[in-house]
C-alpha positions as CSV (number, residue, x, y, z in Angstrom):
1,M,76.5,116.0,84.8
2,P,73.5,117.9,83.2
3,A,70.0,117.0,84.2
4,V,68.0,114.8,81.8
5,D,65.5,117.1,80.2
6,N,64.9,115.2,77.0
7,V,65.6,118.4,75.1
8,H,69.3,118.8,75.4
9,T,70.2,115.8,77.5
10,F,68.8,112.3,77.2
11,E,68.9,108.9,78.9
12,I,68.7,105.4,77.4
13,A,69.2,101.9,78.6
14,L,70.8,99.3,76.3
15,N,70.1,95.6,76.9
16,T,72.8,93.0,77.5
17,I,73.1,89.3,76.5
18,T,74.5,87.5,79.6
19,R,75.9,84.1,80.3
20,N,77.0,82.4,83.6
21,S,80.4,80.5,83.6
22,L,82.9,79.1,86.0
23,V,86.2,80.9,86.4
24,N,89.3,78.7,85.6
25,D,90.9,80.1,88.8
26,S,94.7,79.8,89.1
27,T,95.0,82.2,92.0
28,Q,97.9,81.3,94.3
29,V,98.2,81.6,98.1
30,L,100.5,84.4,98.9
31,Y,102.4,84.8,102.2
32,S,100.2,87.7,103.3
33,D,96.9,86.2,102.3
34,L,94.3,85.4,105.0
35,V,93.5,81.7,105.0
36,A,90.0,80.3,105.3
37,L,88.9,77.4,107.6
38,G,85.5,75.8,108.0
39,D,82.4,74.5,106.4
40,L,79.3,76.1,105.0
41,N,76.2,75.0,103.1
42,D,74.6,77.7,101.0
43,P,71.2,76.6,99.7
44,E,71.5,78.8,96.7
45,F,75.1,78.1,95.7
46,G,76.2,74.8,97.4
47,H,78.8,73.5,99.8
48,T,82.2,74.9,100.6
49,H,84.9,73.3,102.8
50,A,88.3,74.8,103.7
51,G,91.5,73.8,105.5
52,F,95.0,75.1,105.4
53,D,98.7,74.1,105.8
54,F,101.7,76.2,106.8
55,N,105.2,75.8,108.0
56,V,106.9,77.2,111.1
57,T,110.5,77.8,112.0
58,P,112.3,78.8,115.2
59,S,112.1,82.5,116.1
60,S,115.9,82.5,116.4
61,F,118.7,80.4,115.1
62,G,122.3,79.5,116.0
63,S,121.7,78.6,119.6
64,Y,119.8,75.9,121.4
65,P,116.5,77.4,122.5
66,F,116.0,75.4,125.7
67,I,119.5,76.0,127.2
68,S,119.9,72.3,128.0
69,Q,118.1,69.0,127.7
70,D,119.0,68.1,131.3
71,S,116.2,68.6,133.7
72,L,114.0,70.0,131.0
73,N,110.3,69.8,131.9
74,I,107.6,70.6,129.2
75,D,104.7,72.4,130.7
76,S,102.6,72.7,127.5
77,V,102.6,73.2,123.8
78,V,100.1,75.8,122.3
79,L,99.5,76.6,118.6
80,S,97.9,80.1,118.4
81,L,96.1,81.2,115.2
82,G,95.4,84.9,114.7
83,Y,91.7,85.4,113.8
84,I,90.7,88.3,111.5
85,T,87.1,87.9,110.4
86,G,84.3,85.4,109.5
87,Y,81.8,84.8,106.7
88,G,78.4,83.0,106.8
89,D,76.2,82.3,109.8
90,T,78.8,83.5,112.3
91,L,76.2,84.5,114.9
92,N,73.8,81.5,115.1
93,N,75.8,78.7,113.6
94,G,79.4,79.7,113.8
95,M,80.8,76.7,115.8
96,Q,83.9,75.2,114.4
97,T,86.1,72.2,115.4
98,L,89.6,72.1,114.0
99,H,92.2,69.4,114.1
100,V,96.0,69.8,113.8
101,F,98.3,67.3,112.1
102,E,101.9,67.2,111.0
103,I,102.5,67.5,107.3
104,A,104.2,64.4,105.9
105,Q,107.8,65.0,104.7
106,N,107.0,63.2,101.4
107,S,103.8,65.1,100.8
108,G,105.5,67.6,98.3
109,F,104.8,70.6,100.5
110,N,107.6,73.2,100.4
111,D,108.4,76.9,100.7
112,S,109.4,77.4,97.1
113,T,105.9,76.8,95.5
114,L,102.9,79.1,95.7
115,Y,99.9,76.7,95.8
116,R,96.5,77.3,94.2
117,Y,93.3,77.7,96.2
118,N,91.2,75.4,94.1
119,D,93.7,72.6,93.5
120,P,93.1,69.3,95.4
121,A,96.9,68.8,95.3
122,S,97.0,71.6,97.9
123,D,95.4,69.4,100.5
124,F,98.6,67.7,101.7
125,A,99.1,64.3,103.2
126,V,99.8,64.1,107.0
127,T,101.7,61.8,109.2
128,G,101.3,60.5,112.7
129,P,98.5,60.9,115.1
130,E,96.5,64.1,115.6
131,L,98.5,66.7,117.5
132,G,95.6,68.5,119.0
133,S,92.1,69.9,118.4
134,A,89.9,72.8,119.5
135,T,86.2,73.8,119.3
136,F,85.2,77.4,119.3
137,T,82.5,79.8,118.2
138,I,83.4,82.5,115.8
139,R,81.6,85.2,117.7
140,S,83.4,84.4,121.0
141,L,86.8,85.0,119.5
142,K,86.5,88.7,120.1
143,D,86.2,88.1,123.8
144,T,89.3,88.9,125.9
145,I,91.2,85.9,127.4
146,T,93.4,86.3,130.4
147,L,96.4,84.0,130.6
148,I,98.3,83.6,133.9
149,R,101.7,81.8,134.0
150,G,103.5,82.3,137.2
151,T,103.9,86.0,137.8
152,D,103.1,86.9,134.2
153,T,99.6,87.9,133.2
154,T,98.7,88.6,129.6
155,Q,95.5,89.2,127.7
156,S,94.6,88.3,124.2
157,E,91.6,88.4,121.8
158,N,90.9,87.2,118.3
159,V,93.1,84.2,118.8
160,V,92.3,80.5,118.6
161,R,94.6,78.5,121.0
162,I,95.0,74.8,120.5
163,K,96.8,72.7,123.1
164,L,99.1,70.2,121.3
165,D,100.6,67.0,122.5
166,N,103.7,67.6,124.6
167,A,105.5,64.9,122.6
168,L,106.0,67.5,119.8
169,A,108.0,69.6,122.2
170,V,110.1,66.7,123.4
171,R,110.9,66.0,119.8
172,F,111.9,69.6,119.1
173,A,114.1,69.5,122.2
174,Q,116.1,66.7,120.6
175,F,117.1,68.9,117.7
176,D,120.5,70.5,118.0
177,T,122.4,73.5,116.4
178,T,123.9,71.3,113.7
179,N,120.5,70.4,112.2
180,G,117.2,71.9,113.4
181,Y,118.5,75.1,115.0
182,K,121.1,76.0,112.5
183,N,118.8,77.5,109.8
184,D,115.2,77.4,108.7
185,S,115.7,75.0,105.8
186,L,117.3,72.4,108.0
187,F,114.5,72.8,110.6
188,R,111.8,72.3,107.9
189,G,113.7,69.2,106.8
190,L,112.9,67.7,110.2
191,F,109.4,69.2,110.6
192,A,107.4,70.2,107.4
193,G,104.7,72.1,109.1
194,F,101.1,71.9,110.3
195,S,97.9,70.8,108.5
196,V,94.8,72.4,110.0
197,K,91.5,70.6,109.1
198,A,87.9,71.5,110.0
199,D,85.0,69.2,110.8
200,P,81.9,69.5,108.6
201,V,80.0,71.4,111.3
202,G,78.7,75.0,111.6
203,N,77.8,77.1,108.7
204,A,80.6,79.6,108.4
205,L,84.2,80.2,107.4
206,S,86.8,81.8,109.7
207,Y,89.8,83.7,108.4
208,F,93.3,83.7,109.9
209,N,96.5,85.7,109.4
210,L,99.4,83.3,109.4
211,S,102.0,86.0,108.8
212,D,101.4,88.0,112.0
213,P,104.0,86.8,114.6
214,S,102.1,88.4,117.5
215,T,99.1,86.2,117.1
216,T,100.0,83.2,115.0
217,K,102.8,81.1,116.5
218,L,103.7,77.8,118.2
219,T,104.8,78.3,121.8
220,I,106.5,75.7,123.9
221,Y,106.3,76.5,127.7
222,Y,109.0,74.7,129.7
223,R,110.9,74.7,133.1
224,Y,114.2,73.4,134.5
225,G,113.5,71.7,137.7
226,K,111.5,74.1,139.9
227,S,112.4,77.2,138.0
228,D,109.8,79.6,136.6
229,T,108.2,78.7,133.3
230,A,109.9,80.1,130.2
231,S,108.8,79.9,126.6
232,F,110.1,79.7,123.0
233,D,108.2,80.6,119.8
234,Y,108.1,79.1,116.3
235,L,106.7,81.4,113.6
236,H,105.6,81.4,110.0
237,T,108.1,83.7,108.5
238,V,108.7,82.6,104.9
239,N,106.6,81.1,102.1
240,G,105.2,77.7,102.7
241,Q,101.4,78.0,103.0
242,A,98.4,76.5,101.3
243,N,94.7,76.9,101.6
244,Y,92.5,74.3,99.8
245,I,89.0,75.5,99.1
246,N,86.7,72.7,98.0
247,R,83.6,74.0,96.2
248,Q,80.7,71.6,95.5
249,N,78.2,73.6,93.4
250,S,74.5,72.8,93.7
251,G,71.1,74.4,94.0
252,N,70.0,77.1,91.5
253,Y,73.6,78.1,91.0
254,L,74.5,74.8,89.4
255,T,71.3,74.8,87.3
256,Y,72.2,78.2,85.8
257,L,75.8,77.1,85.2
258,N,74.5,74.1,83.3
259,N,71.6,75.6,81.2
260,G,73.1,79.0,80.4
261,A,69.9,80.8,81.1
262,G,70.2,84.6,80.9
263,D,67.5,85.8,83.2
264,K,69.7,85.6,86.4
265,I,73.4,86.2,87.1
266,Y,75.2,84.1,89.7
267,L,78.4,85.5,91.0
268,Q,80.3,83.4,93.5
269,S,83.5,84.8,94.9
270,G,86.8,83.2,93.9
271,P,87.3,80.3,93.3
272,G,83.8,80.8,91.7
273,S,82.0,82.2,88.7
274,Y,81.7,85.1,86.4
275,V,79.2,86.5,83.9
276,T,80.1,87.5,80.4
277,F,77.9,89.9,78.5
278,K,77.7,91.7,75.2
279,I,75.9,95.0,74.4
280,P,75.0,94.6,70.7
281,A,73.2,98.0,70.4
282,L,76.5,99.8,71.0
283,D,77.6,98.7,67.5
284,T,75.0,101.0,65.9
285,F,74.8,103.7,68.5
286,S,75.4,107.0,66.8
287,N,78.0,109.5,67.9
288,K,77.0,111.4,71.0
289,V,78.5,113.3,73.9
290,I,78.6,110.8,76.7
291,H,78.0,112.4,80.1
292,R,77.7,109.1,82.0
293,A,77.7,105.5,80.9
294,E,77.4,102.8,83.6
295,I,76.8,99.1,83.8
296,L,73.8,98.8,86.1
297,G,73.1,95.5,87.9
298,V,70.2,94.9,90.4
299,K,70.3,92.4,93.2
300,I,67.4,90.0,93.2
301,P,66.4,87.9,96.2
302,S,68.0,84.5,96.7
303,L,68.0,81.9,99.4
304,S,69.8,82.9,102.6
305,D,71.1,86.2,101.1
306,D,70.9,87.7,104.6
307,I,73.5,85.3,105.8
308,F,75.7,84.8,102.7
309,T,76.3,88.4,101.8
310,A,77.7,90.1,98.6
311,P,81.4,90.2,97.8
312,S,83.2,93.3,99.0
313,Q,84.3,94.2,95.5
314,L,83.4,93.1,92.0
315,V,85.7,93.5,89.0
316,L,84.7,94.4,85.5
317,D,87.1,93.6,82.6
318,R,87.0,93.0,78.9
319,K,88.0,90.3,76.3
320,N,88.2,90.5,72.6
321,K,88.2,87.9,69.8
322,L,91.6,89.0,68.5
323,T,93.5,88.0,71.7
324,P,91.3,85.4,73.3
325,D,93.9,84.4,75.9
326,T,94.3,88.0,77.2
327,V,92.0,89.9,79.6
328,F,92.1,93.7,79.5
329,M,91.5,96.4,82.0
330,L,89.1,99.2,81.1
331,E,92.1,101.3,81.7
332,N,90.6,104.7,80.9
333,D,87.8,104.2,83.5
334,L,89.6,102.1,86.1
335,V,92.6,104.4,86.3
336,A,96.0,103.4,87.8
337,D,98.3,105.9,89.5
338,P,102.0,106.1,88.6
339,S,102.8,103.4,91.2
340,G,100.3,101.0,89.5
341,T,97.7,101.2,92.2
342,V,94.1,101.3,91.0
343,G,91.2,102.9,92.8
344,F,87.6,101.6,92.6
345,T,85.9,104.7,94.1
346,A,85.0,106.3,90.7
347,F,84.9,103.0,88.8
348,G,82.4,101.3,91.1
349,G,81.8,97.6,91.7
350,K,80.3,97.5,95.2
351,L,76.8,96.6,96.2
352,L,75.2,99.9,97.1
353,S,72.5,100.6,99.7
354,D,69.8,100.6,96.9
355,N,70.7,97.0,96.0
356,T,72.4,98.0,92.8
357,V,75.9,97.5,91.4
358,R,77.3,100.1,89.1
359,F,80.4,100.4,87.0
360,N,81.3,103.7,85.4
361,I,82.6,103.0,81.8
362,S,81.9,106.4,80.3
363,R,85.3,106.8,78.5
364,Y,85.1,103.2,77.2
365,V,81.6,103.8,75.7
366,Q,82.7,107.2,74.2
367,S,85.7,105.5,72.5
368,I,83.4,102.9,70.9
369,I,81.0,105.4,69.4
370,T,83.5,108.1,68.5
371,K,86.7,106.2,67.7
372,H,85.0,103.0,66.7
373,V,87.2,100.8,68.9
374,A,85.9,97.2,69.4
375,N,82.8,96.6,71.3
376,D,84.3,93.8,73.4
377,T,82.8,91.1,75.6
378,L,82.7,92.3,79.2
379,R,83.0,90.2,82.3
380,I,82.0,90.7,86.0
381,Y,83.4,88.5,88.7
382,A,84.7,88.6,92.3
383,P,88.3,87.4,92.4
384,L,90.7,87.6,95.3
385,R,93.0,89.4,92.8
386,T,93.5,89.2,89.1
387,N,96.1,90.2,86.5
388,L,94.8,92.4,83.7
389,F,96.6,93.8,80.7
390,N,96.7,97.6,80.6
391,S,96.9,98.7,76.9
392,N,98.0,102.2,77.8
393,A,100.9,101.1,79.9
394,N,101.6,98.0,77.8
395,T,101.9,95.8,80.9
396,Y,99.9,93.7,83.3
397,F,98.5,95.2,86.5
398,S,97.6,93.2,89.7
399,I,94.0,94.2,90.5
400,P,92.7,93.6,94.1
401,G,89.3,92.2,94.6
402,I,87.5,90.7,97.6
403,D,89.0,90.9,101.1
404,G,89.0,87.1,101.8
405,I,89.0,84.0,99.6
406,S,85.5,82.5,99.1
407,K,83.9,85.5,100.9
408,G,80.7,86.6,99.3
409,R,78.2,85.7,96.6
410,L,75.5,87.7,94.8
411,V,72.5,87.1,92.4
412,L,71.7,89.8,89.9
413,G,69.0,90.2,87.3
414,G,70.3,88.9,83.9
415,G,70.0,90.4,80.5
416,N,66.7,88.9,79.6
417,N,65.0,89.0,83.0
418,A,61.3,89.3,82.8
419,D,61.4,92.4,84.9
420,S,63.0,95.1,82.8
421,T,63.9,97.1,86.0
422,T,66.2,94.3,87.2
423,R,68.0,93.5,84.0
424,L,71.7,94.0,83.7
425,R,71.9,97.0,81.3
426,L,74.0,99.8,80.1
427,R,72.6,103.1,81.2
428,I,73.7,106.1,79.2
429,I,73.1,109.8,79.7
430,Y,74.1,111.8,76.6
431,S,73.6,114.8,74.4
432,N,73.4,115.0,70.7
433,L,76.2,116.6,68.7
C-alpha cells in the first residue's frame, strides 16, 4: 500500500450512523459446543446465569456391566465434568457451587432436538431429590488431583468431580439387557439425563466439554464381596444437550438499547447485541482507486472492562432493503476456501493491542464506487456462529465467531461520539483516477 503523501495518495474518514439492537438469537446447542455454567454480574451490561442439561448412556451395550447383582457393593458414584476455560472474575471471585439433578422423563428433553441457548424452554424440569453437589474455584481446576483406588493411582486436572448418591448406582444395577443395557434409546427411556444448576455466587462462567469421554463421564465404582474395586462408565455420546443462558440486561447497556443513542456501541456476545450502521457519504464518493478501506472502531472505557474482556472474534455482515430477511457475507473480503472455511486473518474483527477493531472491506467499497452496487446497512456482532448467504457461491456459509457462548463484551465509540478520534468510521486510503 503506498504511503499517504496527499499528492498521489490520500486518506479520508467517512462518518457512520450507528444504532444498538438486541440479536434475535436462534443459535442451537451442538454436540461439540462447550457449555457454560455459573453466575456473573457485569455492572455495565447486567446479570447472566447459566446451567446445562445432558444425557448419558452406558459405554458398552449388550451385556450386564456389573457381572451380577449378587454380592454387588457400590463404593461410590462420581460425575466428572471436563473443564476447558472460564470467563469473568476467575481469579478473585471464581467460586462456584453446582447441583446435579435428574431430568424428568416428561420434561420434553430428548436427543432429536437441538435446543436454543436463549430459550427458557431449554431449562428442563427435574425429578426427585438432588443427586449431589460440589463447590470449587475456577482457578484451582488446573491443579493436579491424585486419585488412589486400591493399587491403581491416577492423576487428573481440569475436571470437576461431583460425588452422587449411591442410590443412583443401585437403580442402574437393576436395569437388565432387555431394557437399559440393550441400546442407548432404551436406557434413556429409563434415565433422561442430568441437569446441572449453579448457585448465584461468584462472578464468572466456567465452560465444560461434554463430548470428551476422557474427562466428562459418570463412573460407578463397585466391588463383589471383598474383591478389588472395579468401575463402569456412562458417557455423553449422542445429541441430547441444552445450555440455557439467562440474560438480564441492565446498566448503561440497557439504557443504550432503549434510547437508541449513537455515541456508544454496546456489543454483548451471543446471545446478546449488535450494532447496525450506515455510511451515507459512500453514496456520493467519486470513483477512486481504493488501496485500503477499513471499518475502524475504538474501544472506550467501561465499568469492569478489565474483568469482562472483549469477545475473541467479531463478525461484520450486511443487510439490504431488497431482501430484509437475508443477511449476507462480505464475500469478496471475508474469503472462503473451496471447502467453505473462512479466515479472519486478513478480514479482521479482533480487538488489537492499540484498542482498535478493524475490518478490511476494500473490495466491498471499491465495488460500491466503481460498480455502483448497493451501499448496504452493515452490522457488527459477536455470535457463537452465524449463517450468512454468500452471493458468489449462491449458498449459505456457517461462520464461526466467539470461542464460548456468552464470552466477551465490548464498548466502542459510536458514529456521533463527541470525540472524533473514537467514532466508528470508514477509513479509506485512495488515489485519484
